[in-house]
LOMIKE-97542 format. One record per residue (C-alpha): residue in one letter; x, y, z. Coordinates in steps of 0.25 Angstrom, whole numbers, padded with zeros to 4 digits, always signed. Layout:
BEGIN
AXYZ ...
This chain:
BEGIN
M-0001+0000+0000 K+0006+0013-0003 K+0009+0023+0008 K+0000+0035+0009 K+0009+0048+0007 M+0011+0056+0020 I+0004+0070+0021 N+0010+0080+0030 I+0000+0088+0038 A+0003+0101+0047 L-0008+0101+0058 L-0008+0116+0064 C-0016+0118+0076 G-0016+0127+0089 G-0017+0141+0084 P-0021+0156+0091 S-0036+0153+0093 P-0044+0149+0106 E-0047+0136+0098 R-0033+0131+0097 G-0036+0120+0109 I-0046+0115+0097 S-0035+0116+0087 L-0026+0106+0095 N-0037+0096+0098 S-0040+0096+0082 A-0025+0095+0079 R-0024+0083+0089 S-0036+0076+0083 V-0031+0078+0067 L-0017+0073+0072 D-0023+0059+0078 H-0033+0058+0066 L-0024+0062+0055 S-0011+0056+0058 A-0009+0045+0049 D+0002+0037+0041 D+0001+0047+0030 I-0001+0060+0038 S+0009+0067+0046 I+0005+0078+0054 V+0013+0090+0059 P+0007+0097+0070 I+0009+0112+0071 Y+0004+0121+0082 F+0001+0136+0082 D+0001+0143+0096 Y-0009+0155+0099 K+0002+0164+0093 K+0002+0156+0081 Q+0016+0151+0082 A+0016+0138+0077 Y+0024+0125+0082 Q+0027+0112+0076 L+0021+0100+0085 S+0023+0086+0086 T+0010+0077+0085 A+0013+0074+0101 Q+0013+0087+0105 L-0001+0091+0099 Y-0007+0082+0109 S-0004+0092+0119 N-0018+0098+0125 T-0021+0112+0124 P-0015+0125+0117 S-0009+0129+0130 D-0001+0115+0130 F+0003+0117+0116 D+0009+0132+0120 F+0015+0127+0131 K+0022+0117+0125 L+0026+0123+0112 Q+0039+0129+0116 H+0043+0116+0122 T+0038+0105+0112 A+0035+0111+0098 K+0043+0118+0087 A+0039+0133+0086 L+0038+0135+0070 N+0042+0149+0064 Q+0034+0153+0052 T+0045+0148+0042 Q+0045+0135+0050 L+0030+0133+0050 L+0029+0136+0035 R+0042+0125+0033 L+0033+0115+0041 L+0020+0118+0035 K+0027+0116+0020 Q+0032+0104+0025 V+0019+0097+0026 D+0008+0093+0017 L-0004+0100+0024 T-0006+0109+0035 F-0020+0107+0043 P-0025+0119+0053 V-0031+0114+0064 M-0033+0127+0071 H-0047+0132+0075 G-0049+0147+0076 C-0041+0158+0074 F-0027+0156+0065 G-0033+0141+0062 E-0046+0145+0056 D-0047+0159+0053 G-0038+0158+0040 G-0025+0161+0048 I-0017+0149+0046 Q-0023+0147+0033 H-0019+0158+0027 F-0006+0155+0033 L-0006+0141+0026 E-0010+0148+0013 K+0001+0159+0012 N+0011+0147+0013 A+0004+0138+0004 I+0002+0127+0013 P-0008+0117+0011 F-0017+0117+0023 V-0032+0110+0027 G-0043+0118+0028 S-0049+0132+0023 S-0042+0143+0017 A-0036+0156+0025 R-0049+0163+0017 T-0060+0153+0021 C-0056+0152+0036 R-0055+0169+0037 Q-0070+0168+0032 V-0076+0158+0041 F-0068+0160+0052 D-0075+0173+0056 K-0088+0170+0060 F-0094+0183+0056 T-0088+0184+0042 A-0092+0168+0039 N-0106+0171+0044 E-0107+0184+0035 A-0101+0175+0023 I-0111+0165+0024 A-0122+0174+0025 S-0119+0181+0014 Q-0119+0167+0006 G-0133+0165+0011 F-0131+0156+0023 F-0140+0159+0034 T-0132+0165+0045 L-0136+0172+0059 S-0131+0188+0061 S-0119+0191+0068 M-0110+0203+0072 V-0095+0205+0073 L-0089+0213+0083 T-0074+0217+0084 K-0066+0226+0094 K-0065+0237+0084 D-0080+0237+0085 N-0086+0249+0094 H-0100+0249+0101 R-0100+0234+0100 L-0111+0233+0111 K-0121+0242+0102 K-0118+0233+0089 I-0121+0220+0097 K-0134+0226+0103 S-0138+0229+0089 F-0135+0215+0085 F-0143+0210+0096 K-0155+0219+0094 R-0154+0216+0079 H-0155+0202+0080 Q-0163+0201+0094 L-0153+0193+0099 K-0155+0186+0114 R-0142+0178+0112 A-0130+0179+0103 I-0117+0172+0101 V-0103+0181+0102 K-0092+0174+0096 P-0078+0177+0091 A-0078+0179+0076 S-0067+0169+0074 G-0068+0158+0083 G-0072+0144+0085 S-0075+0133+0096 S-0085+0142+0103 I-0074+0149+0109 G-0077+0163+0114 V-0093+0160+0109 F-0102+0167+0119 S-0119+0167+0120 V-0124+0181+0123 S-0137+0186+0127 T-0135+0202+0125 A-0127+0212+0118 E-0120+0215+0132 E-0115+0200+0134 A-0112+0199+0119 L-0103+0213+0120 E-0096+0208+0132 K-0091+0193+0124 V-0087+0201+0112 D-0079+0210+0119 F-0073+0197+0127 L-0071+0192+0114 L-0064+0203+0108 N-0055+0206+0120 Q-0048+0191+0119 N-0040+0197+0108 I-0043+0183+0101 Y-0055+0187+0092 K-0057+0200+0083 R-0071+0198+0080 V-0084+0193+0088 V-0097+0188+0081 I-0111+0191+0089 E-0122+0182+0082 P-0136+0177+0087 F-0136+0165+0095 A-0140+0154+0085 K-0152+0147+0089 G-0152+0134+0083 I-0144+0120+0082 E-0129+0121+0080 F-0121+0112+0070 T-0108+0109+0066 I-0103+0104+0052 I-0091+0098+0045 I-0087+0102+0031 L-0078+0092+0023 H-0072+0095+0009 N-0072+0082+0000 R-0063+0078-0011 F-0071+0088-0020 H-0068+0099-0012 L-0084+0100-0009 P-0087+0102+0006 V-0094+0091+0013 A-0102+0094+0026 L-0103+0083+0035 V-0116+0080+0045 P-0117+0092+0054 T-0118+0091+0070 E-0128+0097+0077 I-0124+0102+0090 E-0133+0103+0102 A-0129+0113+0113 D-0135+0120+0124 Y-0136+0134+0120 D-0145+0140+0133 K-0139+0148+0142 H-0130+0153+0133 Q-0122+0140+0130 I-0115+0138+0116 F-0107+0126+0110 D-0094+0132+0116 F-0081+0126+0117 R-0083+0117+0128 K-0095+0110+0122 K-0088+0109+0107 Y-0075+0102+0113 L-0077+0095+0126 P-0088+0084+0125 N-0101+0089+0134 R-0116+0087+0135 S-0118+0101+0134 V-0117+0098+0117 I-0121+0087+0108 Y-0119+0085+0094 H-0128+0079+0085 C-0124+0072+0071 P-0133+0070+0065 P-0138+0083+0069 R-0153+0083+0073 F-0156+0093+0060 D-0165+0087+0048 D-0159+0084+0036 N-0161+0096+0028 T-0154+0104+0039 I-0141+0094+0040 E-0141+0096+0026 K-0142+0111+0025 I-0131+0112+0036 R-0123+0103+0026 V-0125+0109+0013 Q-0123+0124+0019 A-0110+0119+0026 E-0105+0114+0013 Q-0110+0126+0007 L-0102+0136+0017 F-0090+0127+0015 A-0088+0130+0000 L-0093+0144+0002 F-0082+0147+0011 S-0072+0138+0004 M-0069+0129+0015 R-0060+0118+0014 D-0058+0104+0018 F-0066+0103+0031 A-0074+0114+0041 R-0083+0114+0052 F-0097+0123+0051 D-0105+0127+0064 G-0118+0131+0063 W-0134+0132+0067 V-0147+0126+0063 L-0156+0137+0066 P-0171+0135+0071 D-0177+0139+0057 G-0167+0129+0051 R-0155+0140+0044 I-0141+0136+0046 W-0132+0145+0052 F-0117+0142+0049 S-0110+0149+0061 D-0095+0144+0061 F-0086+0139+0050 N-0074+0131+0055 P-0064+0129+0045 I-0055+0120+0054 S-0065+0111+0061 G-0061+0107+0075 M-0054+0092+0074 E-0056+0087+0087 Q-0057+0072+0090 N-0073+0073+0091 S-0074+0087+0083 F-0086+0089+0072 L-0076+0086+0061 F-0075+0073+0065 M-0088+0069+0071 Q-0094+0073+0058 A-0084+0067+0049 A-0087+0053+0055 R-0101+0054+0052 V-0097+0053+0039 G-0087+0041+0042 M-0075+0048+0043 S-0066+0046+0054 H-0057+0057+0060 S-0044+0055+0051 D-0054+0052+0038 V-0059+0067+0040 L-0045+0072+0044 R-0041+0066+0030 H-0052+0070+0021 V-0048+0085+0025 I-0033+0082+0024 A-0036+0075+0010 H-0044+0087+0005 A-0034+0098+0010 C-0024+0090+0002 S-0031+0089-0009 R-0033+0104-0011 Y-0017+0105-0010 H-0014+0093-0019 I-0008+0085-0007 P-0009+0070-0009 F-0017+0064+0003 N-0026+0050+0004 A-0039+0053+0014 R-0039+0039+0016 K-0032+0035+0029 T-0024+0021+0031 T-0031+0012+0038 L-0025+0008+0051 S-0020-0008+0056 K-0032-0017+0056 K-0025-0025+0067 R-0027-0013+0078 K-0033-0019+0091 P-0047-0013+0095 V-0048-0004+0106 H-0063+0000+0112 I-0061+0013+0117 L-0074+0016+0127 F-0077+0030+0131 G-0089+0038+0136 G-0097+0033+0148 S-0107+0042+0156 N-0099+0049+0167 A-0095+0063+0167 E-0081+0059+0161 R-0089+0052+0148 Q-0085+0064+0138 V-0071+0064+0142 S-0071+0049+0140 L-0076+0051+0126 M-0065+0061+0124 S-0055+0050+0128 G-0062+0039+0122 T-0064+0045+0107 N-0048+0051+0106 V-0043+0037+0111 W-0052+0031+0100 L-0047+0041+0088 K-0032+0041+0093 L-0032+0026+0093 R-0037+0026+0079 N-0025+0029+0074 S-0018+0018+0081 Q-0012+0006+0074 R-0013-0003+0086 Y-0028-0001+0092 Q-0041+0002+0084 P-0050+0010+0094 I-0064+0008+0095 P-0074+0019+0102 F-0084+0014+0112 L-0094+0023+0120 L-0100+0020+0135 D-0113+0027+0136 E-0120+0031+0147 H-0128+0018+0148 N-0115+0010+0149 H-0117+0005+0134 V-0105+0005+0124 W-0106+0009+0110 Q-0096+0005+0101 L-0095+0019+0092 P-0093+0022+0077 Y-0084+0032+0073 Q-0093+0044+0073 L-0100+0043+0085 A-0087+0042+0094 L-0084+0056+0090 N-0098+0062+0097 H-0093+0072+0107 T-0101+0066+0120 V-0103+0053+0125 E-0119+0056+0125 E-0118+0059+0111 I-0110+0046+0107 A-0121+0037+0115 A-0133+0046+0107 S-0126+0044+0094 C-0124+0029+0097 K-0138+0027+0101 R-0144+0036+0089 Y-0133+0031+0079 H-0142+0024+0067 H-0152+0035+0068 D-0142+0045+0065 E-0134+0037+0055 N-0147+0037+0046 C-0148+0053+0048 L-0135+0055+0044 Y-0134+0046+0033 A-0138+0054+0022 F-0127+0065+0026 E-0116+0056+0030 K-0117+0049+0016 S-0117+0062+0010 A-0106+0068+0016 R-0096+0054+0014 Q-0100+0053+0000 R-0097+0068-0003 L-0084+0067+0005 G-0080+0056-0003 L-0080+0046+0008 F-0083+0033+0000 Y-0075+0025+0011 D-0078+0019+0023 S-0066+0021+0030 C-0070+0017+0045 D-0083+0008+0043 K-0082+0002+0057 E-0079+0014+0064 F-0091+0021+0059 S-0101+0010+0061 S-0113+0011+0071 P-0112+0011+0086 K-0112-0002+0093 K-0119-0001+0109 M-0115-0014+0118 R-0115-0015+0133 L-0102-0012+0141 N-0099-0026+0143 Q-0101-0030+0128 F-0091-0018+0124 I-0080-0024+0133 Q-0082-0039+0129 Q-0079-0034+0114 S-0068-0025+0117 P-0052-0031+0117 F-0047-0018+0122 V-0056-0006+0129 F-0050+0008+0130 I-0057+0014+0142 A-0060+0029+0139 L-0070+0029+0150 H-0067+0041+0160 G-0075+0039+0173 G-0085+0029+0176 I-0084+0014+0173 G-0071+0018+0164 E-0062+0022+0175 N-0068+0016+0187 G-0065+0002+0183 T-0078-0003+0180 L-0075-0005+0166 Q-0061-0009+0168 A-0067-0020+0178 K-0075-0025+0166 L-0065-0025+0155 M-0054-0033+0164 K-0066-0044+0167 D-0068-0046+0152 R-0053-0045+0149 V-0054-0033+0141 K-0041-0024+0139 F-0042-0010+0142 N-0035+0003+0145 G-0031+0009+0158 P-0032+0005+0172 N-0039-0008+0177 E-0052-0009+0186 Q-0045-0006+0199 T-0035+0006+0195 A-0047+0013+0188 R-0056+0011+0200 L-0045+0017+0207 C-0044+0029+0199 M-0055+0032+0197 N-0059+0035+0211 K-0052+0047+0215 W-0054+0044+0229 L-0049+0030+0229 S-0037+0035+0221 A-0033+0045+0230 K-0033+0036+0241 A-0025+0025+0233 V-0014+0038+0230 T-0014+0040+0246 A-0012+0024+0247 A-0001+0023+0238 T+0008+0032+0248 I+0017+0035+0237 P+0026+0047+0242 G+0022+0061+0237 V+0009+0056+0230 Y-0005+0060+0236 A-0020+0059+0235 I-0028+0074+0236 A-0033+0077+0250 G-0048+0075+0248 K-0060+0068+0253 R-0072+0061+0246 Y-0087+0063+0249 A-0099+0055+0245 V-0108+0065+0237 K-0120+0062+0244 S-0114+0065+0256 L-0110+0078+0250 L-0123+0082+0246 A-0130+0079+0258 R-0123+0089+0267 D-0128+0101+0269 E-0121+0115+0267 Q-0116+0115+0281 Q-0111+0102+0281 L-0104+0105+0267 Q-0097+0117+0272 A-0092+0108+0283 L-0087+0098+0275 W-0079+0110+0267 E-0072+0116+0279 T-0068+0102+0284 L-0063+0099+0270 K-0055+0111+0269 R-0048+0107+0283 Q-0047+0093+0279 L-0040+0095+0266 N-0032+0109+0270 C-0039+0115+0258 D-0049+0127+0254 S-0052+0120+0238 F-0056+0107+0234 I-0058+0099+0222 I-0070+0090+0222 P-0071+0078+0212 P-0080+0066+0210 E-0072+0054+0216 R-0073+0047+0202 D-0075+0056+0190 G-0064+0062+0181 C-0062+0072+0171 S-0064+0083+0181 A-0079+0078+0182 G-0085+0086+0194 V-0070+0091+0199 A-0072+0105+0206 R-0065+0114+0215 L-0071+0118+0227 D-0066+0132+0232 Q-0076+0135+0242 F-0089+0128+0251 S-0099+0133+0240 D-0090+0125+0229 L-0094+0113+0236 K-0109+0116+0237 K-0109+0119+0223 Y-0102+0107+0218 L-0111+0097+0227 H-0124+0103+0221 F-0119+0100+0208 I-0116+0086+0211 Q-0130+0085+0216 Q-0136+0091+0204 N-0127+0081+0196 V-0124+0092+0185 E-0116+0089+0172 F-0106+0101+0175 I-0103+0113+0184 R-0102+0127+0178 A-0089+0134+0178 D-0094+0146+0187 V-0099+0138+0200 F-0087+0136+0207 S-0078+0146+0214 W-0066+0141+0204 K-0072+0134+0192 N-0070+0139+0179 T-0075+0128+0171 I-0086+0118+0170 I-0086+0106+0179 E-0091+0092+0174 M-0098+0084+0183 P-0100+0070+0185 T-0113+0064+0178 I-0116+0055+0190 Q-0115+0062+0203 P-0103+0055+0209 K-0103+0048+0223 Y-0091+0053+0229 L-0084+0067+0228 L-0070+0070+0232 I-0065+0084+0238 E-0051+0087+0238 K-0041+0096+0242 F-0038+0107+0231 I-0024+0107+0227 T-0018+0120+0223 T-0009+0119+0213 D+0002+0129+0205 T-0003+0138+0195 L+0002+0133+0182 A-0001+0142+0170 I+0003+0143+0156 K+0006+0157+0150 H+0014+0160+0137 N+0018+0145+0136 H+0024+0145+0148 I+0020+0138+0162 Q+0017+0148+0174 H+0019+0140+0186 H+0013+0147+0200 Q+0018+0137+0211 Y+0008+0137+0224 S+0007+0124+0228 G+0017+0115+0220 W+0007+0108+0215 L+0003+0104+0200 E-0008+0096+0194 L-0002+0085+0186 T-0008+0073+0177 V+0000+0060+0173 A-0003+0049+0163 V+0001+0036+0170 V+0002+0025+0161 E+0006+0008+0162 Q+0015+0004+0152 R+0021-0009+0147 Q+0035-0010+0146 K+0040-0025+0144 N+0028-0032+0149 K+0029-0025+0160 K+0019-0012+0164 T+0023-0001+0170 I+0017+0014+0175 H+0023+0026+0167 V+0020+0040+0171 F+0019+0049+0160 H+0024+0064+0162 P+0014+0071+0170 S+0007+0084+0164 I+0006+0097+0173 T-0010+0102+0170 V-0013+0117+0170 S-0026+0119+0170 S-0035+0131+0167 G-0042+0129+0182 E-0040+0121+0194 I-0046+0108+0189 L-0044+0103+0173 T-0055+0105+0166 V-0061+0095+0157 E-0057+0103+0145 E-0042+0104+0150 K-0042+0090+0152 F-0047+0084+0140 Q-0049+0094+0130 G-0038+0102+0127 G-0043+0113+0136 S-0035+0125+0143 G-0026+0115+0153 V-0011+0113+0150 N-0005+0100+0151 I+0011+0102+0152 T+0018+0088+0150 P+0026+0085+0157 P+0028+0095+0167 P+0038+0106+0165 A+0050+0104+0173 D+0051+0118+0179 I+0037+0114+0185 I+0040+0100+0189 A+0054+0096+0190 P+0058+0084+0182 A+0062+0076+0194 L+0050+0079+0201 L+0041+0075+0188 R+0048+0061+0189 K+0045+0060+0203 I+0030+0063+0201 K+0029+0053+0189 R+0037+0042+0199 R+0027+0045+0210 I+0015+0043+0200 K+0020+0030+0195 Q+0020+0025+0209 L+0006+0029+0211 A+0001+0023+0198 E+0009+0009+0201 H+0003+0009+0216 I-0011+0012+0211 G-0010+0001+0200 I-0011+0010+0188 N-0014+0003+0175 G-0017+0007+0161 Y-0015+0022+0162 V-0019+0033+0172 R-0018+0049+0171 I-0017+0054+0186 D-0018+0068+0190 M-0011+0074+0202 F-0005+0086+0209 V+0011+0087+0210 N+0019+0094+0220 I+0029+0100+0211 N+0039+0101+0223 N+0039+0088+0226 G+0032+0079+0218 D+0020+0077+0227 I+0008+0071+0220 M-0008+0072+0223 I-0016+0064+0215 I-0028+0070+0208 E-0034+0059+0201 I-0030+0046+0194 N-0037+0043+0180 A-0037+0029+0176 L-0041+0032+0163 P-0038+0046+0159 A-0044+0053+0147 L-0037+0052+0134 T-0044+0064+0127 P-0036+0070+0115 S-0031+0081+0126 T-0027+0072+0137 V-0014+0075+0144 F-0011+0059+0143 Y-0007+0062+0129 H+0002+0074+0133 Q+0009+0064+0141 A+0011+0052+0133 L+0017+0061+0122 A+0027+0067+0133 E+0033+0054+0136 K+0048+0051+0133 K+0042+0043+0121 P+0030+0050+0116 L+0016+0042+0116 S+0006+0050+0106 P-0008+0048+0111 T-0013+0036+0101 Q+0002+0030+0108 L-0003+0032+0121 L-0017+0026+0119 E-0009+0014+0113 Q-0002+0012+0125 I-0014+0012+0134 I-0020+0003+0126 G-0008-0007+0124 N+0000-0006+0138 K-0011-0011+0146 H-0015-0024+0141 G-0005-0025+0129 Y-0015-0025+0119 
């Protein structure tokens, strides 16, 4: 068989916009799914000053833009313009995956066009035209497409309040949207009721010195949707099947950044959308017309609204669609039978044809001798959505493995297991996937004509992944276990971490990842873990001082009794502030800081009400929302709040203000096989720099504002002290009987190496941004994420 010609692609990511964190997630996803034996990828990162750096593929797995900016001067090669051009001239094609300004406003495209560098995506002229929301709205209105009225304001505009009042009066507005004219990901978007509120938000945005123009438009009363458009090989646009976005817009809620990028029940995606066939076809036809009108190329994503009277308004045009693992690009492409790799290669192939670069869109098939790995995720507890992120990420990364064939399975809220077809595994919540499985045949009938049309027009006359795109299969948990040669447990909390599932698998002699039943039960229970740490009597290793209380007993106390308890805790634990976590939940579910007695009262009220989350403004210290357990916990721990030193990243340097000598670290512990002997290996730990006192779900798993510094810099933790810390962690792991792999969160005293254990995570999250990958890549012999997963599977059972 003739070997495919290698094509070299420069992957451009980062940039100066607030959306560069999404850009990094997109770049990692492209790297995962586009890397192949006929494609070589060269990552290039632009910082907030548009300074370019050449990265290794390993460096691309750092978490956030702050991570990148901090590490660049130590780990990446800065490129001046001459060096950047030389590098871009050496590759065959450049693929910009930068969102927002510079990436989508024509900035990078103008640079590439000026230097005759072939690239993926629309031209600079097109990007400039569609990126400004006001200009684009005016342009489509001039061509007869329906639009809502809008106005634009700049710093130079005098009498802004008068103009805004006139706009409100003219259109009889009771609610309006204020947003940057050039921006995306719903960053800087506000819902307002009055002209005065609108002026306040306009001034706020203009004073950020990021946005030059701000748009005000009526709030669209209707149903939101988004649609992907791809070019086919005849250079004709083909719209895929749109996704309906069901969200709660009451009380000035919008489809904001958090709802877009972190799985949660406050938004539901419907594909097929719940529109009639005529409306779906109108959306598709108009999307194709607008794609052609703007002379867009290769691919794009349009957002819009179906209004109550049936008219369609396209409100946003994205020349570079987000490419995270379960982004709309991949979700909608999967609906026409295209995998992540398929749709990316399709986009690359179209760009190559424009520049007469030889490239075959078909991917080489993987070995048929791969061992099956059944990946189980979901569940019904508070950690189910993080489990979904972990499970789908493991599945997608292992799809490129030559050793293992991953197959995704969902555990639903009724303890049924579903073998998932490719397209349903990309739905963004556990509930969505379960509902889609139940109505699969109905949805397939609704989608059949649209999907068939899209496939034919895209030229997809082959069925590359028939088995992966088949119907979902429902089974009982015991049936799933009996038919599984290896189960990769990606469940967090519940039966996945409390030893229940491990016991069932061990009974049926089924191989699985992670610790055995006994270790899992111990790690899941924070109180028992703390007692085990204390019992280990390892010098310098301690559990955090705390007390355990039954929830029923706390709720039964009156205010006077609770006040007495508060004062007793202050004396016994020798502190004024506390951390209150549930005994068994993880992923920061239900974890709050209590600074005042009133905080304890409020927390117990929310526990009694069994709320889904606690708002950001409830407690005296908290500035982000707290996700709560789905079932009222039986026990709560009240622990001493540990005051740590302050770490901040400013101008890419660490500013360390020492108060107590304590810092928060996290470290991966992995069981390894060496000459048929199992040993415990401790990775280099990471210092965690959070934006608040407690890491948020975003900071842990979604590339949020937290920074993970791996390994800790020598001027903060001396190398000798770091080795001492690792030795103590290894001793603890061996004493407790850690097997498989775990992640240990801890406070470390940087003066003497003393350790206070926060938590031992028996099945740590393996989401795209997890610190586990950073630490594996920081090893003397770096492990890529896929290699790490292969090691996790192969080490424990030799599978």
